C-alpha positions, 0 to 999 in steps of 0.5 A: 500500499505504502508503495503504491501511494508513493508512485501515485504521488510521485507521478502528481496524480494524487496527494496524501500527505496530510492522510499520510500523518500518522499522529501519535495521540489518535494512536493512543486514544483511538487505536491502541485501547481497543486493541489492548482491551480486546487481548485481555477479554479474550484470555482463555482465564484457566491457563492464565491464571495458572502460570500468573507468576511465570507470566508477570515474571516474563512480562515485568522483570524480563521486559526490564532485564531487555530494556535495560541491556537493549538502552544500555548497550546503545549508550555504551556504543555510542560512548565508544564511537561505534554507533551514533551517541545517545544520552543515558535517558534516550537510550533507555527510552529506545530500549523500553519501547523496542522491548514490547513484543507482538508475537501474532504470527507465532501464536496463530502458528502455535494455535494451528499446530496445537503446541503445548498450551502452556507454552503457548499462554506462556508466550501469549500472556507475556505479550499482553503484560509486556505491551503495558509495561513496556509503554509505562518504561517508556513514559518513565523514561521519558518523564526523566527526560523533561526534568532537570536531572543534572543535579541528581546522582545516578543512583537517585535517578535510578530510585526516581525511575523506580518508585514512577514505575511502580506507581504507574504499574500497581495504581493503574493495574488497581484502578482498572481491577476496581473499575471492572469489578464495579462492573460487575456488580452493577451489571449482576444488581441492575437486570439489564438482560432484556434490552441487550442494546442498553446492556451492550452500550453499558459494556462499551461505557465501562470498557473505555472508562478506567482509560480516561480515569487513569490518564486523567490522573497521570497514571497509564490507561493502557495498564488500567484498561488491561487488567479492566478487560481481563477482570471484566472478562472473568465476572462481568461477561457472566452477567450479561444476556447470552446475545450480548456475550456474542455481540460483546465478544465478536465486536471487540474482535472486529474492532481490534482486528481493524485497529490492528490492520490500520496500524500495520497500514500506517507502518508500511505508508512510512516506510515510504512517505517519511523522511528516514536517517538509516545507519547500518551499524545502528541497525545492526547493533540494535538487532544484536542487542534485541536478540541478547536482551531477549535472550538474557530475559528469557533463560535465565528466568525459566531456569529460575522458574522451573525451581517452582514449576510442576509443568517444568519449561524444557529447553525447546521451549525456552528456545521457541520462547526467544524466537517468538520475540517479534516486534510489531505496531507498539513500537512502532507507535511509540518511536513516534511518541518520543519527544527527541531532539533534533529531528535526526534523532527522531528519524534515526530512532524511527527508521531503526524501530521500522527495520527491527520490527520488519526483520522480526516479523519476516525473517524471525515469523516467517521461520516460526513454523519449520522451527517448531516442527523441527523442534518437534513440540507440536501436538501428535494428533496435529502431526498425524494430520496432512501437514499442508492443512494449516489454516493461519487465518485470524479472521476464521478465529473471529467467525467462531461465535465464542468459546465454550468458557464465555458463554456461561449457562451454570445454575448455582446448584451446577456451579457448586458441582463443576467448581466449588466442591473440586478438590484440585483447586489451590490458591486463588483459584480455590478463593475465586471459585469459592468467594469471588466468583459468587459475590461477582456474579449472577447465578442464572435460574432456570427461568433465566436460562429458559428466557435466554434460550427463548431470546436466542432461539427468536433471533435465529428464526427471525435471521433465517426468515429474513434470509428465507424472504430476500432477493436471492432466497429460493427453495434451493438455498432453503433446503441448503440452509436446513 
């Protein structure tokens, strides 16, 4: 798309200069929140909460390690005149933004090949939290850049940065969690199940509310909306009517997909349309540091976690996790958001970020499927299938109505039999099943189930009548539908 538009502009057939400008505020206000909220809302929460300790360690400490390795490497290489010089805060800001991973291609391949679900959740869960952590770290570096730090020692600077990060992370997470719990209580005690449009409107308001609140009190809206999505999916979703459950999930998937597509379209446009400053040595050293920082993140933390995990992270899994460190839309948008002077420095950071994104997506992403098959970690049943029958379509996943765990129709007695009396629940899962879930979610009566089935059947019949009576309807089509 970028190349086609550039050719048209070069021939002076049209001019899209104004439309090509990608304003960072547009990204953070309109495009990023739906992506982050949907990722939290569509989590398979069972595997997520079972691996929450490992995911948090990789996402928080691992991302910080990667940011320090990349940022420190760039700073010291610049001081040694190997690459262009950046000061400490600018180096750390770049290290933070480039540490945001986006393994979309890898996750699609994992799902297609049915790899170990624990490996799938470790990579997917890390990428979700990692985005928010990377944004907070980048904001921390930007905050230090705006302040006058000339009279402050390095140790004091580190403590200030740590305090700012902890305030942003835990404050934003607490705000998002609180908003999600309030939405669950509101929709539990205010029955809107007979008015799905109003119920859906309330969900959309509660979805965007934590972002606005967090940004208004100088916290991270992205972190808040992520935790709000996780909590609303876990509690609020089960207080909705079946129609709104389906509508909510499909709407979020569609909007998030469109937002991701828009961001990558702007990425393609920027390759051909904006001024660049390309330094081959800077790009190569940054790629080396990014891969090295990912390795320092994954391998030591995995060995540490294996002392406490029942399901061990094998060396093959560690290598796949390291290889899954693709970069995507968020590093690119964050690089535009950096307020760097002079302009040549901004162009250098932007060009290098685009180069790293393309390198990881095209080379690492394109090599993931052969690597997984070579490492022999896919499910045995999937391996026996025809290897040509592999579907990586994201839109087909969007076409699936709802996951089974997302359409809850359990009465009080059924819930107690399924969850409360289970002996294998431990820690938070036991606390959630015993106390939190009954408090924040509505247990359905037989009358509620009957009404929900009638509502779904009425909508299905209405759709069928409209299809049958449409201009293209025929008896053959009717027989095919039946």
